N, C-alpha and C positions, 0 to 999 in steps of 0.2 A: 326446503325446511323438513326437521325430519318430522315424523308420525307421533307424538309423544305419549303411552299410550296410558297414562296412569291417570285416568280422567276422573275431576273431581266427581262427585257421586253423591246423590242426596242419603244416603244409609251411611252417613254420618255413628248413628249410635251403633252401630255394631264395635267402636272400641272400646268400649263401655265392659266396665268389669263385669261378671254377671252376677256377683254379692248385691250390686248396687241397682239391677236393674227391676224394674215393675214386670207382672205378668201382663200380656197382651202388648209389649210396646211392639215401634210399627213394623220390625222384620220379623213378625212373627202374624201382620196383618194381613187378613185375609180377602181384603181391595186390593194391597200391594200385588198378592201372590194371581190373583186372579187376573190381573189386566198385564200382569207383567210378563213382555213380548223379550225378541232372541238380546234385543239392544239392552233392557233394563236387567238384564241377565251377567250378560258381559258386563255392565257397570259393576253389577255386584260382585261378582270376582273384582273385578278393577282394584276394588276397594283394598284386598291382601296383598298386592305387589308392591306397596312402597315400604310394605311390615317384613316382606320376608326375600322379597329380590334386591334388596342389598345394595349391594354394588358401591359406587363411590358415596353414599347418603344420600342425604335428601338435598334435593338441588339448593344453590344461592345460602348454602352451610357454610360457618366460618371453622367448623368440625374435617380433621381428617378424614381419610378415606377408609371408611372399616377394614373393607381390604388390608390397608397395610398396617394399620392401626392394631388390629387384630396379631399379627405376629409381634408385638411388645410383650405380652402376653406367652412369652416362651424364649426360647435360648436363641433364636435369629435374632431379632432386631432390639436394639439396645435406643434409650431415650435418654432425654439429660437427668431426667429421674428415676428411681428403681422399681420397677412394674412390683403392686402389692401383691398381686396373684400370683407371677410368678416367682416371686420369694416367699410365699407362704404365709404373708403378713395379713390376706385379707381377713377383717373382724367378723364376726354372726353378724348378718344383715335381722334388720326390724323387716324394713322394705324391700323391695325388688321386683322392679321393671319386668323381668323375664316370666314373672310367676302371674302373668293376666290372663285372663280368659277370655277374653273379648273377640279373639279370632276361631277358638274353639264354639264358644256360643254360634258366633256367627256362620261358620262352617257349617252348624247341626240347623242350624233354624232353616239354611238352604237346601237341604238334603230330607229335612223332615216335610218342605212345605213346594220345593219345585217342581214335582207333578201340576200342580195345579194350575201351572201356566199355561196360557193360547200357545206359544214360542212353540217351534217343530222339535220333533221330535232327536231330530240330528240335534239342534240347539240345545236340548234340555241335556243330553248326553254329554256333549260337548265340554257344558257348566259345570256340569255334576263332576265331570273329569278334575275341572280345574280346581274344583273346592276338596277333592278328594286328596288331591294336589297340595294343597295351602294347609290342611290340615295335617296332612302327617309330616309335615316340614314343620310345624309349629309344635308337634310334641313331640318328635325329634329333637328339634333344639330344647327343646324344656327337659327331656329325657337326659342327654347327655350332660345337665347342667345340675340337674335337682336327684336323678336316680328316677326312684319309686314313685311315682304320678297315680293320682283319681284319673282314672277313665270314663270321658264322657261321649255319650252318643245320643243324649237328646238334649235340649233346652230346658234348663230349669226354670221355675219361676219360686218366688220367695218361700216358698211351704214347704218343697220338695227337698224327702229328708238325705236324700244325694248329696245336699249341699256339705251336708255335716262327715260325709262318706269316708273310709280310709282307703292310703293310697294301695293301687292294684302296683304286683309285681313288676320290674323294668320284662320281665317274661312275659306278660303280658302285652305290657306297654308295647314291643319291641313287632308282638304278633300282629296286635290292631293296626299299628303303624303300615305294617305288610299287607295287611287287608286293604287300605284305604290306598295304597301304590297299585297293586295290585286290578282295582277299580281302576282308577286314573288309568294305570296302563291296557285296560280295556276299552275305556271310553275316550282317551285322546287321541287326535288326527296324530300320525308326524309330522315332524316341525316344516312349518312354509313360514312361518314369522319367527324372527328368533330371539325376538322381545315379549312371546308370548311363549305359556307354558305348552308344552308338548308331549308327546309317547315319549319323546327322546328325553325330556329332560325327566320323568317321569321314570325311565330304565334307569338315569345316571343316580337317582336320588335312592332309588332302590339297591341299588348295585352299594352304595356311599352308607347307608344303612345298615345292611347285612355285611360289609368291609368293618365298618366303628364295634358293632354290637359282635361283632364272631369275635374281632379280636379281643373286646374288653372282656368278652366270660373264659377266651384261651387264654387270657394273663390275668385270668384271678379263679382257675379251675373251678366253674362254672358248665355247666354241660350246657349241649347246643351252640358249642363255640363251631364244632365240622361241620352241623345243618348252614349254618348262617353263610359258611364262609364257601361253600358249596354253592348257594345261591348267589353271593356278590362275585364268584369266576362265572357263572352261566351267566349272570346277569348283565356281565359286562360284556360276555362274548358275543351277546343278541347286540349289545347297541355295536359291537366293531363288523357286523354284516353288511355288505355293500350296499345294501339297501336303506339302510338308513345314511348314507352318505356324509358321514364323516371323515376327515382327516385329517395331519397335522399340517397345518399352515407352514407354507414354506416360498411365499410367492417373495421374498428379498433378500436370499441365498442362506447362507450356510452364515455370513456375516453380522446379517440384522435383522431375518426371521423374527426368532424372538424378542427379541426387542420391541421391533415393531408391530409383534403382533398384540401389545396391550397400550398403543397406541393411537387407535383406529375410532375415526369419526363414527362409524357404523359398522357393523357385522352382520346386514344382510350378505350372506353369499359364501359369509368364511367357513368353509370346510370343519374348521374346526372349536367354532361357537354356538355350545346347544341353549345356551338362555344368559342372555344378557341386559343390562339393563341403561335405559336410554338419557343420553341430555344434550340440553339446545338451549345456547343462552338468546337464539331467535325468538324463543317464545319466555323468555326469564325463566330458564332453567339447564341453566350450568353450574357449573364445578369452578373449585378452586385450586384443584389438585398441583396441575407442574408450577405455578404461581406461591404453593407455600411451600414445597419441597424443597427446593435452594437453602433454608434457611430453617428448614425444619430440626435441625440438631440430631435428626436420624441416622442411624449410622450399623452396618450388619455386624455381625458380632465376630471377632476372631475367629471361635468354635465355627462357627458357619463358612466362613471365610474359605479356611484348612480341607473343608470337605471335597472343595473343589479339584478335581482329577488331573494329574498330571498332562499333556496333551501329545507330549513326545515319547511315554515310556505308557501311559494308560494307567499309572498307579497312583496313590496316595501320596501328597509332594513331602510327607514325612518320610518317605523310604522310597520317592525316585532317584534322588542324586542330582535332582535337576533345580530343585527349590530349596533355600532355606530362607527363614525370617529376616535372617542379618543379610543376604544381597541390595535389598535398595525397595522402596516402596513400589515405584511403578514395574522393575526386573520378575517382581515376585507376582505380578498379576498378568505378566505375559506364561504364552506357554501353557495354558490351563483350559478344561471346557469352556468354551465362549461362551456357555450361558454365562460367564463370572462376571466378566467387560460387556453382557447385554444387560445387567442386574445394577451393576454401580457404576459409579463416574470414573475414567481412566487420568490421572493426573498429567495429558500430557497432550496438548496443543495443536498437534497432527494427527489424535486419533479421533476417528467415527465415533468413538464411546466418552469420548471428554466430557461431553454433553453442557451442563450449565458449569461447572470448572473456569472456564475460558470464555471470553467476551473479545469483540472487536474495539478496538477506541482508540480513536483519530490512526486509523491503518494500523495497528499492534494491536499482535494475542496476546492481551493478558490475563494475570490470571494465574492459578496453581491449585496446589494439594488443599483441602478441606480445611476452613480455620475449624480446630478444634472448642468443643466450647462455643464457640463465637468470641473466644477470650482475649485475641490478637486484633491490634488494628492496624488496617491492610496502610501500604502506601499506594498513590499512584500507579508508582512503577511494579507493584504489585500488589492490588486488590485480591479481597477474598470474596467467590461471587456464589461458595456452599459451606456449610457446616455441617460437623457432625462429631458424635459424640468418643467416634472409634476410631475415627481418621478414613472408614471406608461409606460414601455418601450413596445413597440408593439412584438409581437412575431410572428401574422399572415403574410405567406409568407415567413418566416424564414426558412430555412433548414440547420441544424447543419456542415452536413460534406460540402457544398458550403463556409462555414466561414473558416474552419479550414486549408483551400489552401491559397497556396501563389502568382499563379496567378490571373489577372485580366482577369475576362467576361468567369468566369468558370461556372456561373449560366446554368442550365439544365434545371430547372424547367419550365413549361409551363405555361400562363396564362388564369385563369378561367373567360373568357367576359361575356359568358350569361350561366347563370344556374337555377337547376328547382327549387329551393329556390324563386327565385321572382317569377315564376308563380304563386307559392304557396300562397306567399305574393299582389300579385295581384288579386288572384282569392279573397282573404280573405279583402282586402279592399274596393275592386270596390262593393262585397257583401254588405260589413257593411252600407257602404256609400249610398247605395241604398235601403235598408232596406230585401235584398234577403237570404237568406243562408250564410254566408260564410263558410259553409263545414270546420268548427274549427276541428274537429278529422284530418281532413286529409289534412291539412294546416298550419296552427301556432301552435296546439297539435303535429304533426309529426314533423316540427322541435323541439321541444323544446324535443319530445320521442330518438332524433337524439342523443343530450348529458344525455340523463338518467332525464331531468327535472320532474318528477312525478304529477306535479301539472299544471291539464288544463287549460285553458281559455273558459272562458262560455259564454254563449251570453250572461248573465248579470252581467258583473266582478262591484265590487265594487269601488267606484272613488278613486283615487290616487291621493291627494292633488298637489302632484308635476307637474303631468301628466296634471292636470286641469287645474293647472297655465301657464303653458306652451303652451297649445290647449284650449283658452277661448272660441276658438269661432267656434265649433264644428256645421256643417252647417245637418247633418243625426241625425235620429232618436236616434240611439243608441250612444251617446258620448262618455263613458267612453269604450264598444266597440273597437270602432273608436281609440281611444288614445290608449289601448293597442297594438291594431295592429300598430299601430305607432311605439311603443317601441321595440314591436318584429321586423322591418322591420331596426329601427337603429343596436340595433343588430348582429341580421344574418348577415347587409350588411356592417358593421363597415368597411372602408379603400378599400373600394369597388369602391368608385366616387360615390354613390348615394344620401349620405345626400343634397347637396346643391342643389339639383334637389326639391329633396321633400321638403326643408324650400321654393322655391319660387312656387313651384306648390300650398303649403296649405298654402302660404304666411303669416308665421310664423318668418319669417327673424326679422323683425322689433322687435318684442318682445324678438328672441331667442339671436340674434347674439347681440344687445345692452346690454347683463349680461357681467359682468366683467368673464374673464378669471381666471379659477382655478386648483391648481393638489390637489397632496395627500399633506396630515399632517404629517412631516418627523420625520419616530421614533425612538425616543433616543437607541433603540435596535441594530440601523441600520449606524445609525449618530451620529458623538461627539458633546457634546455642541457647540465644535468651527466650525464643519460645520454648526450645524444649526441656530449660529448667523453668520455666513457667509452669510446662503441665506436671514434671515432676512434683512441683510443692505444690501446685494448689489441683490435682488431680490425680495424680499416680501412676505410678510404674510398680510391676511385678520384679520378683528378679530376675526374669528375661530380658526387661525394659519393654514390654507390653504396656499398653496403654491400661489401665483400671477403672472403668470410669466410676465406678463408687466405693471406693477403697475409702478415700477420703470425704467425698461429698454423703459420702451414708451409714451412719453412726450402726449400723446393724448388719449381721450375716443373713444369706438367707437359709431358711428352715421351712420347709418344704416337706409335708409328711404325708402319709396315705388321705389323711381325711381330706386335703388339699385337690384331689380331683373331683369332688362335687362341692355344690354349696351348700348351706343350710338352707332348712323352710323357715320362707320369713318368719320372725318373730310374731308379728301381728296376724297373718295366718294359721298361725298354730293358736295363737288366745281367740280368735273367733269359731277353731276347730283343732280342737283338744284331739280328736281322731288322727290327726295327721302326724301323728306323734307314734315310735320314737324319730327323734331328728338321722338325718346322717350319720354313722359312727364317726365319731370325734368333736361332734359340733353340741 
């Protein structure tokens, strides 16, 4: 049985909103802090794991994995309905759960009081490090969503004038987040338990914050970008040192290592995973990911599909000469960067990458390509075991043994929340943006070698017209190199919740999210003429024959604008505190 780290604790009032908490509540009670030993401090910290180390979400939840569904808010992954945020159609919020200060209040209460504890100096230092980490992470999430924020470094009572303070600039917020992370790095030990916050995790979060804010400023002509990008570069470089013990997982060879990385029951001892979230149905803490996937209707976008390079030439498929969209559904998946077939299901019963598209029935292998929008009636000879709105079913995070059972919430696979691949991508991108050595052999090419891709990325790659049209405004001198690193980031981190943040920080959403969403060209080898006509009439094809999931079903076009990179400050909050105004531009 796994050791499940998210213990229930009696410190439940930490989740309260600070505006609703009376002074002198339990978390600031002298009695608690005067008797809180190391175990009590540990339990206090456990309160924050489920809300910040989210992974696949809460155990026993029918919701989809947040790691996966976050990519619906981008151009990577499509579902049955248009995502309102990606389409720029989200309206002004009256309330917003992200504008909650319970975590910050609880962290501040700990930092004000933990030295009263009779715990050992080592325990106090360790758990203060965890609290600094959580405070930084919560503030970072808020800053990405709202921009400027009030910075709080103390517990507020109902009479404190700071309840009505103005928003501090994101410059101050960033500096304060990095101060917290530097404390966490100083206080925390190196990783020993992959499910616990460590110095390694704090270093990665610092590199992530610096890359995000450095590029956010760079692509908005704000000062301080170079300093932050240099910190991102250096921090990632620190974590790449052998003393931290991290490497890419290659345990199943080039054919399956990338796929198998995401379906492991535990990550202790896996050199790639820096922080994970545990699940264990044996103690009523399982999930439903593999059972939900096959009929979820999720689908990789055609735009994302096209970015996987040709493995014969190392070139984009638009120029390689080996691939074209009319060569057939299966043929177009072959001879590509192997991360493609380890991310989506291959409609070939003899392929190890077919995943849930086929099933053995009466000694025969039955199934086939995905059921588009679940509109087709399967037959006994050709049943449908997977659905997709684009024709590209997702297999990443899918584990066959968890699909076959009949009971709900029996998923055992843990969630990789932070992994070493991101460190390599940060090092490469920050280096390329600054004109420093991106260490391509240690970073991008190491990711390619994991899947047996034999063509290295060089310091002076040939321009890909597709990437040039997607990212026309590159600030760094090595424009094509930066674009290629962005390609690698999209492919490597697909369906792990990074793409929305990347589009925001690169200021690329206006260009990329206003394009028409497309899926595959339906292959007559897998679909009847009647089925193809049904999709043409009910869903729609573009002039080149690609499925257009929203052309008929959605009556409006995407209208993503500059204002959509941030959300509005909730109306209820500005009513309580008018000093939070003015709102973010455009709102």
